[in-house]
C-alpha positions in Angstrom: -43.0 18.6 -8.4 -39.9 19.7 -6.4 -37.1 21.3 -8.3 -33.4 20.6 -8.0 -30.3 22.8 -8.5 -30.1 21.7 -12.1 -33.6 22.9 -12.8 -32.5 26.4 -11.8 -29.4 26.2 -13.9 -31.4 25.0 -16.9 -33.9 27.9 -16.4 -31.0 30.4 -16.5 -29.6 28.9 -19.7 -33.0 28.8 -21.2 -33.3 32.5 -20.7 -29.8 33.2 -22.1 -29.1 30.5 -24.8 -32.3 28.4 -25.2 -30.8 26.4 -28.0 -28.3 24.7 -25.7 -31.0 23.4 -23.3 -32.3 19.9 -23.7 -32.1 16.4 -22.2 -28.3 15.9 -23.0 -27.5 19.1 -21.1 -29.8 18.2 -18.2 -28.4 14.7 -18.0 -24.8 16.0 -18.2 -25.5 18.6 -15.5 -27.2 16.1 -13.2 -24.4 13.5 -13.6 -21.8 16.1 -13.0 -23.6 17.2 -9.8 -24.1 13.6 -8.6 -20.5 12.7 -9.4 -19.4 15.6 -7.2 -21.4 14.3 -4.3 -20.0 10.8 -4.8 -16.5 12.1 -5.1 -16.9 13.9 -1.8 -18.0 10.6 -0.2 -14.9 8.9 -1.6 -12.6 11.7 -0.5 -14.0 11.7 3.0 -13.8 7.9 3.5 -10.4 7.6 1.9 -9.0 10.4 4.0 -10.3 8.8 7.1 -8.4 5.7 6.1 -5.2 7.7 5.4 -5.5 7.0 1.7 -6.1 9.1 -1.5 -9.0 8.4 -3.9 -6.4 7.1 -6.4 -5.0 4.7 -3.9 -8.5 3.5 -3.1 -9.1 2.9 -6.8 -6.0 0.8 -7.1 -6.7 -1.2 -3.9 -10.3 -1.7 -5.0 -9.3 -2.8 -8.5 -6.8 -5.3 -7.2 -9.2 -6.7 -4.6 -12.0 -7.0 -7.2 -10.0 -9.3 -9.6 -9.8 -12.0 -7.0 -6.8 -14.2 -6.0 -4.0 -13.6 -6.5 -5.3 -10.0 -6.7 -2.8 -9.1 -9.4 -2.8 -6.8 -12.5 -0.2 -5.3 -14.7 0.4 -1.6 -14.1 -0.8 -0.8 -17.6 -4.1 -2.6 -16.9 -4.5 -0.6 -13.7 -3.7 2.7 -15.4 -6.1 2.1 -18.3 -8.9 0.8 -16.2 -8.7 3.6 -13.7 -8.0 6.4 -16.3 -4.7 7.2 -14.7 -1.5 8.2 -16.6 1.6 6.0 -16.4 3.2 8.6 -14.2 0.1 8.9 -12.0 -0.1 5.1 -11.5 3.6 4.9 -10.7 3.3 7.4 -7.9 0.3 5.6 -6.4 2.0 2.2 -6.7 5.1 3.6 -5.0 3.2 4.9 -2.0 1.2 1.6 -1.7 4.3 -0.4 -1.9 6.1 1.7 0.7 3.1 1.2 3.0 3.3 -2.6 2.5 -0.1 -2.9 0.8 1.1 -4.1 -2.6 4.0 -6.1 -4.0 5.6 -6.0 -7.4 6.8 -9.1 -9.1 8.3 -9.9 -12.5 6.3 -12.2 -14.8 8.1 -15.5 -14.9 7.2 -15.9 -18.6 8.1 -12.4 -19.8 10.8 -10.3 -18.1 9.4 -7.1 -19.6 6.2 -7.5 -17.6 5.7 -6.7 -14.0 2.7 -7.6 -11.9 1.2 -5.6 -9.0 -0.6 -7.6 -6.4 -2.1 -7.0 -3.0 0.2 -8.0 -0.2 -1.0 -10.2 2.7 -1.6 -6.9 4.6 -3.2 -5.3 1.5 -6.1 -7.7 1.1 -7.8 -6.8 4.4 -6.8 -3.1 4.0 -8.5 -3.1 0.6 -11.6 -4.8 1.9 -11.9 -2.4 4.8 -11.7 0.7 2.6 -14.1 -0.7 0.0 -16.6 -1.5 2.7 -16.3 2.0 4.2 -16.7 3.7 0.8 -19.7 1.6 -0.3 -21.4 2.0 3.1 -21.0 5.8 2.7 -22.3 5.7 -0.8 -25.3 3.7 0.4 -25.9 6.3 3.1 -25.8 9.1 0.5 -28.6 7.4 -1.5 -30.7 6.5 1.6 -33.2 9.4 1.1 -34.0 8.1 -2.5 -36.2 5.1 -2.9 -34.2 1.9 -3.6 -36.2 1.2 -6.8 -35.4 4.7 -8.1 -31.7 4.3 -7.4 -31.8 0.9 -9.2 -33.7 2.3 -12.1 -31.2 5.2 -12.4 -28.3 2.8 -12.4 -30.0 0.7 -15.1 -30.7 3.8 -17.3 -27.1 5.0 -16.9 -25.8 1.6 -17.9 -27.8 1.8 -21.1 -26.5 5.3 -21.8 -22.9 4.2 -21.3 -23.3 1.1 -23.5 -24.9 3.3 -26.2 -21.8 5.5 -26.0 -19.5 2.5 -26.5 -18.4 2.1 -22.9 -18.6 -1.7 -22.9 -16.7 -4.4 -21.0 -14.2 -6.6 -22.7 -15.3 -10.2 -23.0 -12.6 -11.3 -20.6 -13.6 -8.7 -17.9 
């Protein structure tokens, strides 16, 4: 059976600290390595579109929720694991570029909504299509059934770790 980079890392740890080696370490190392490959795809595609990965995440989240493509900044920040300062900077750039609009909630003046602008909807779709196509290209060498099985297995791991969707998601 072919060996991957993680196999070599695990062998090195097995020689130095054998008690740290096991499926949790191997899974963590492989996920970390795969995440790096996926992040590179996102960085490349977002840079080609003149956006940052964080801007892509916001545009993608807003497009995903459907019309009127609106969320509260706090929902965006928590869903994307960004700080309030980080989300503010991203929203400012997207608003300056005319891709999002901010609007006060008519029922609660303390709440502001962020929504894709008329220009933002096709821009979000374009970048989401570019990133997902690049992700698909990354996985092309692996059999589709293997990729699907890995996705299912990782879903089960995440659920077991408590990473579950809210009922209204």
